C-alpha positions as a Markdown table, in Angstrom:
| # | Residue | x | y | z |
|---|---|---|---|---|
| 1 | Met | 16.6 | -11.6 | 1.4 |
| 2 | Arg | 13.7 | -12.8 | -0.7 |
| 3 | Gly | 12.9 | -9.7 | -2.6 |
| 4 | Ile | 12.8 | -5.9 | -2.8 |
| 5 | Gly | 10.3 | -3.7 | -4.5 |
| 6 | Thr | 9.9 | 0.1 | -5.0 |
| 7 | Asp | 7.0 | 2.1 | -6.4 |
| 8 | Ile | 6.4 | 5.7 | -7.0 |
| 9 | Val | 3.0 | 7.2 | -7.8 |
| 10 | Glu | 1.7 | 10.7 | -8.6 |
| 11 | Val | -0.6 | 11.9 | -5.9 |
| 12 | Asp | -3.0 | 13.6 | -8.3 |
| 13 | Arg | -3.5 | 10.3 | -10.2 |
| 14 | Ile | -4.7 | 8.6 | -7.0 |
| 15 | Ala | -6.8 | 11.7 | -6.0 |
| 16 | Ala | -8.5 | 11.6 | -9.4 |
| 17 | Lys | -9.3 | 7.9 | -9.2 |
| 18 | Ile | -10.8 | 8.3 | -5.7 |
| 19 | Gly | -12.7 | 11.5 | -6.8 |
| 20 | Lys | -14.5 | 9.6 | -9.5 |
| 21 | Gly | -16.5 | 7.8 | -6.8 |
| 22 | Gln | -16.8 | 4.5 | -8.6 |
| 23 | Gly | -15.5 | 2.3 | -5.8 |
| 24 | Phe | -11.8 | 2.6 | -6.4 |
| 25 | Arg | -11.1 | 3.6 | -2.8 |
| 26 | Glu | -13.0 | 0.6 | -1.4 |
| 27 | Leu | -11.5 | -1.9 | -3.8 |
| 28 | Val | -7.9 | -0.8 | -3.1 |
| 29 | Phe | -7.9 | 0.3 | 0.5 |
| 30 | Thr | -9.1 | -1.4 | 3.7 |
| 31 | Pro | -11.6 | 0.3 | 6.0 |
| 32 | Leu | -8.8 | 1.0 | 8.5 |
| 33 | Glu | -6.7 | 2.7 | 5.8 |
| 34 | Ile | -9.7 | 4.8 | 4.6 |
| 35 | Asp | -10.5 | 5.9 | 8.2 |
| 36 | Tyr | -6.8 | 6.9 | 8.7 |
| 37 | Cys | -6.4 | 8.8 | 5.5 |
| 38 | Glu | -9.8 | 10.6 | 5.7 |
| 39 | Lys | -8.8 | 12.2 | 9.0 |
| 40 | Leu | -5.7 | 13.9 | 7.4 |
| 41 | Val | -5.4 | 17.3 | 5.9 |
| 42 | Asn | -3.3 | 16.0 | 3.0 |
| 43 | Lys | -5.2 | 12.7 | 2.7 |
| 44 | Phe | -4.4 | 12.0 | -0.9 |
| 45 | Glu | -0.7 | 12.0 | -0.2 |
| 46 | Ser | -1.3 | 9.2 | 2.4 |
| 47 | Tyr | -3.6 | 7.3 | 0.0 |
| 48 | Ala | -0.9 | 7.5 | -2.7 |
| 49 | Ala | 1.8 | 6.3 | -0.3 |
| 50 | Arg | -0.3 | 3.3 | 0.7 |
| 51 | Phe | -1.0 | 2.5 | -3.0 |
| 52 | Ala | 2.7 | 2.7 | -3.7 |
| 53 | Ala | 3.3 | 0.3 | -0.7 |
| 54 | Lys | 0.9 | -2.2 | -2.1 |
| 55 | Glu | 2.6 | -2.1 | -5.5 |
| 56 | Ala | 6.0 | -2.3 | -4.0 |
| 57 | Phe | 5.0 | -5.4 | -2.0 |
| 58 | Leu | 3.8 | -7.2 | -5.1 |
| 59 | Lys | 7.1 | -6.3 | -6.9 |
| 60 | Ala | 9.1 | -7.6 | -3.9 |
| 61 | Leu | 7.2 | -10.9 | -4.2 |
| 62 | Gly | 8.1 | -11.0 | -7.9 |
| 63 | Leu | 4.4 | -11.0 | -8.8 |
| 64 | Gly | 2.4 | -8.6 | -10.9 |
| 65 | Tyr | -1.1 | -7.6 | -9.8 |
| 66 | Gly | -3.0 | -9.5 | -12.4 |
| 67 | Gly | -1.7 | -13.0 | -11.8 |
| 68 | Ser | -0.8 | -12.8 | -8.1 |
| 69 | Gly | -4.1 | -13.9 | -6.7 |
| 70 | Ile | -3.7 | -11.1 | -4.1 |
| 71 | His | -6.1 | -8.2 | -4.0 |
| 72 | Phe | -4.9 | -4.7 | -3.0 |
| 73 | Asn | -7.3 | -4.6 | 0.0 |
| 74 | Glu | -5.5 | -7.7 | 1.3 |
| 75 | Ile | -2.4 | -5.6 | 1.8 |
| 76 | Glu | -2.9 | -3.1 | 4.6 |
| 77 | Val | -0.6 | -0.3 | 5.9 |
| 78 | Arg | -0.9 | 0.2 | 9.6 |
| 79 | Asn | 1.2 | 2.5 | 11.8 |
| 80 | Asp | 2.7 | 1.3 | 15.0 |
| 81 | Ala | 2.5 | 3.3 | 18.3 |
| 82 | Ala | 5.5 | 5.3 | 17.2 |
| 83 | Gly | 4.0 | 6.1 | 13.7 |
| 84 | Lys | 6.2 | 3.6 | 11.8 |
| 85 | Pro | 4.3 | 2.1 | 8.9 |
| 86 | Glu | 4.0 | -1.7 | 8.7 |
| 87 | Leu | 2.3 | -4.1 | 6.3 |
| 88 | Phe | -0.5 | -6.2 | 7.7 |
| 89 | Leu | -1.5 | -9.0 | 5.3 |
| 90 | Ile | -4.9 | -10.6 | 5.0 |
| 91 | Gly | -6.2 | -13.6 | 3.0 |
| 92 | Asn | -4.1 | -14.7 | 0.0 |
| 93 | Ala | -1.4 | -12.1 | 0.8 |
| 94 | Ala | -0.9 | -13.6 | 4.3 |
| 95 | Ala | -0.8 | -17.1 | 2.9 |
| 96 | Lys | 2.0 | -16.3 | 0.5 |
| 97 | Met | 4.0 | -14.6 | 3.3 |
| 98 | Glu | 3.9 | -17.4 | 5.8 |
| 99 | Gly | 7.2 | -17.6 | 7.6 |
| 100 | Leu | 8.6 | -14.5 | 5.9 |
| 101 | Asn | 9.1 | -10.9 | 7.3 |
| 102 | Val | 8.4 | -7.6 | 5.6 |
| 103 | Leu | 10.0 | -4.2 | 6.0 |
| 104 | Leu | 8.3 | -1.1 | 4.6 |
| 105 | Ser | 9.4 | 2.5 | 4.1 |
| 106 | Met | 7.1 | 5.2 | 2.7 |
| 107 | Ser | 7.5 | 8.9 | 1.8 |
| 108 | His | 5.4 | 11.5 | 0.2 |
| 109 | Ile | 5.3 | 15.1 | -0.8 |
| 110 | Lys | 2.6 | 17.2 | -2.5 |
| 111 | Ala | 3.1 | 15.7 | -6.0 |
| 112 | Val | 4.5 | 12.2 | -5.5 |
| 113 | Ala | 4.5 | 9.3 | -3.0 |
| 114 | Met | 6.9 | 6.3 | -2.9 |
| 115 | Ala | 7.4 | 3.1 | -1.0 |
| 116 | Thr | 10.0 | 0.4 | -0.7 |
| 117 | Val | 9.3 | -3.1 | 0.6 |
| 118 | Val | 12.0 | -5.7 | 1.5 |
| 119 | Ile | 11.0 | -9.3 | 2.1 |
| 120 | Phe | 13.3 | -11.6 | 4.0 |
């Protein structure tokens, strides 16, 4: 195992940032993630879970956001045909993960969302 990371975030915090309309959503989430979340009744829970997944991924790599060279929108959460969440990496994130595998688990309720990432 190369690393493990876990993150928990308050759903209201993410909803407030998105609600400000200053580009947070587009800087953090990919168009695919935005399209997915916007179709949901409880969209902010899904946004928060995806945000937590991105943070957990950086923690599993042992990198902080500031010095990693990876942008949040280079880390994308996709769901497979069965609905299982998976990380899809773009750009610098993909380059840092060459030859490695990633497991993702996410969960959310009304108030909080969390994610755990294992890299091996």
